[in-house]
C-alpha positions, 0 to 999 in steps of 0.5 A, a space after each residue: 424474268 429468269 432462266 433455268 437450265 437442265 443439268 442433265 442436257 443443258 436445255 433452258 427454260 426461259 420464263 419470258 419465252 415460256 414453252 408454249 409447246 409444253 402448254 407454258 405460256 410466255 411469262 410463266 414463272 418457274 415456281 408456277 411450272 407444275 411440280 410434276 413437269 419434266 424437261 422436254 429434251 430428256 424427261 427429268 423433273 424441275 429439281 434437275 434445273 438450276 437458275 443460270 441468269 436473272 435479267 
């Protein structure tokens, strides 16, 4: 599973944990996150995230 970090605010999306409060179940891969999804902390889109770790 991979982790993606918002380059604007530093919020991290962990594929293993998902983001249930945003409707993303644990295990949701980054490529399966909707293209119109926005960072829950600062509101930027997926294009402003970078992969930070492969586990």
